[in-house]
C-alpha positions in Angstrom: 15.2 -17.4 -5.3 16.6 -16.3 -8.6 18.9 -18.0 -11.0 21.6 -16.0 -12.9 23.6 -17.3 -15.9 26.9 -15.5 -16.5 29.4 -15.3 -19.3 33.1 -14.7 -19.1 32.9 -11.0 -19.8 35.0 -8.7 -17.6 32.1 -7.1 -15.7 31.5 -10.4 -13.9 35.1 -10.8 -12.8 34.1 -9.9 -9.2 31.5 -12.7 -9.1 34.3 -15.3 -9.9 36.6 -14.0 -7.2 34.3 -12.2 -4.8 35.3 -9.8 -2.2 34.0 -10.3 1.4 31.7 -7.3 1.0 29.7 -9.0 -1.8 28.0 -11.5 0.5 28.7 -14.7 2.4 29.4 -17.5 -0.1 28.2 -20.9 0.7 30.1 -22.7 -2.0 33.6 -21.5 -3.1 34.0 -20.6 -6.7 37.3 -21.4 -8.4 39.5 -18.3 -8.3 40.6 -16.7 -11.5 44.3 -17.3 -11.0 43.7 -21.1 -10.5 41.7 -21.2 -13.8 38.1 -21.7 -14.7 38.6 -25.4 -15.6 38.5 -26.5 -12.0 35.1 -27.6 -10.8 33.7 -28.5 -7.4 33.4 -32.3 -7.4 30.1 -34.0 -6.6 28.4 -30.7 -6.0 26.3 -30.9 -9.2 24.8 -34.2 -8.3 24.0 -33.3 -4.7 22.8 -29.9 -5.5 19.8 -28.9 -3.3 17.6 -25.9 -3.9 18.6 -22.8 -2.0 16.3 -21.0 0.4 14.4 -17.9 -0.6 17.1 -15.6 0.8 19.7 -17.2 -1.5 20.4 -17.0 -5.2 22.1 -19.4 -7.6 24.8 -18.1 -9.9 25.8 -20.5 -12.8 29.1 -19.6 -14.4 29.9 -22.0 -17.3 29.5 -25.4 -15.5 30.3 -24.1 -12.0 27.3 -23.5 -9.7 27.6 -21.1 -6.8 25.0 -20.4 -4.2 25.2 -17.2 -2.2 22.9 -15.4 0.2 21.0 -12.4 -1.1 21.5 -9.2 0.8 18.9 -8.9 3.6 15.9 -6.7 3.0 16.3 -3.3 4.8 13.4 -2.2 6.9 11.7 0.6 4.9 8.9 1.7 7.2 9.2 3.3 10.7 12.9 2.8 11.2 13.8 2.8 14.9 16.3 5.6 14.8 13.5 8.0 13.5 11.0 7.1 16.3 11.9 10.1 18.6 11.6 12.5 15.6 8.2 11.0 14.6 6.9 11.3 18.1 8.1 14.9 18.4 6.4 15.8 15.1 3.1 14.1 16.2 3.1 16.0 19.5 3.7 19.4 17.8 1.4 19.4 14.7 0.8 22.6 12.8 -2.8 24.0 12.7 -3.2 22.8 9.1 -2.0 19.3 10.0 -4.4 19.1 12.9 -7.3 20.3 10.8 -6.6 17.7 8.1 -5.9 14.9 10.6 -9.4 15.5 12.1 -10.8 14.6 8.7 -8.5 11.6 8.1 -8.3 9.8 11.5 -10.5 6.9 12.5 -11.1 5.9 8.8 -13.4 8.8 8.3 -12.4 9.2 4.6 -14.2 6.4 2.8 -12.9 3.8 5.3 -9.2 4.3 4.5 -6.7 4.1 7.3 -4.2 6.9 7.5 -1.1 7.2 9.6 0.5 10.5 10.6 4.2 11.3 10.8 5.1 7.9 9.2 8.6 7.2 8.1 9.5 5.7 4.7 13.2 5.2 4.2 15.0 8.1 5.8 12.0 10.5 5.3 9.1 11.3 7.6 5.9 12.0 5.7 2.9 13.9 7.2 0.2 11.4 6.3 0.3 7.9 4.8 -2.4 5.6 3.6 -0.9 2.0 3.3 -3.8 0.5 1.4 -3.5 3.1 -1.4 0.3 3.8 -1.2 -0.7 7.4 -0.9 1.4 10.1 0.8 0.0 13.5 1.7 2.4 16.3 2.5 1.5 19.8 3.8 3.9 22.5 3.0 4.2 25.9 4.8 6.1 29.0 3.7 9.5 27.4 4.6 9.2 25.3 1.4 9.5 28.5 -0.7 13.2 28.5 0.2 15.3 27.3 -2.9 17.5 24.9 -0.9 14.5 23.2 0.8 12.8 23.1 -2.6 15.7 21.1 -4.0 15.5 18.7 -1.1 11.8 18.3 -1.7 12.4 17.3 -5.3 15.0 14.7 -4.2 12.6 13.4 -1.6 9.7 13.3 -4.0 11.7 11.4 -6.6 12.8 8.8 -4.0 9.2 8.2 -2.8 7.8 8.0 -6.3 10.5 5.6 -7.4 9.3 3.3 -4.6 5.8 3.4 -6.1 4.1 5.8 -3.8 1.7 8.6 -5.0 2.5 11.9 -3.4 0.0 14.7 -3.0 1.3 18.1 -1.8 -0.9 20.8 -0.4 -0.1 24.2 1.1 -1.3 25.2 4.5 -3.3 27.9 2.9 -5.2 25.3 0.8 -6.1 23.4 4.0 -7.3 26.5 5.7 -9.4 27.9 2.8 -10.4 24.9 0.7 -10.5 21.8 2.9 -13.4 20.3 1.0 -11.5 20.6 -2.3 -8.5 19.0 -0.7 -10.5 16.0 0.6 -12.1 15.7 -2.9 -8.7 15.5 -4.5 -7.6 12.8 -2.0 -10.8 10.8 -2.6 -10.1 11.0 -6.4 -6.6 9.5 -5.9 -8.0 6.4 -4.3 -7.4 3.4 -6.6 -11.1 2.5 -7.1 -11.8 6.1 -8.3 -8.8 6.6 -10.6 -9.9 3.6 -12.8 
């Protein structure tokens, strides 16, 4: 539950006279054309606290309670399930080699998931306890257009608070011990 105090400045005009898309209103606010001097009688005295999914907006002496927008599911969205399954069943050689080192909590007891979706993106490996994402890139990522999409994807995931590690397939093939050392170093208790 959050409480918001508003002034009569123009940017808050839509909160006084809300459109249906702004949320389901539980108490009606006085509309602008009827004037701000009207108040809802006896609502102030009988005011009960809203639930967690609601917020209170106080505009001058008028109290309005509205529902907050529902939280969208961020992890493993249902529409991505067939794609995740297809990617899990057709792993590259580099992904299979790294997965053999990460599965069954072999890397310092950390649980990893493979082909896990976050938002609209499917990441190669994800460690929930560390908020760590590991991506393996092949030669396809040398393409400029795909590189631009990778930048957008990286920014989205980092804005959500995830740490993203990107390794090439060649690094997995030639320097697997070094890759595992970098992953261990990124664990929270090592990065101090």
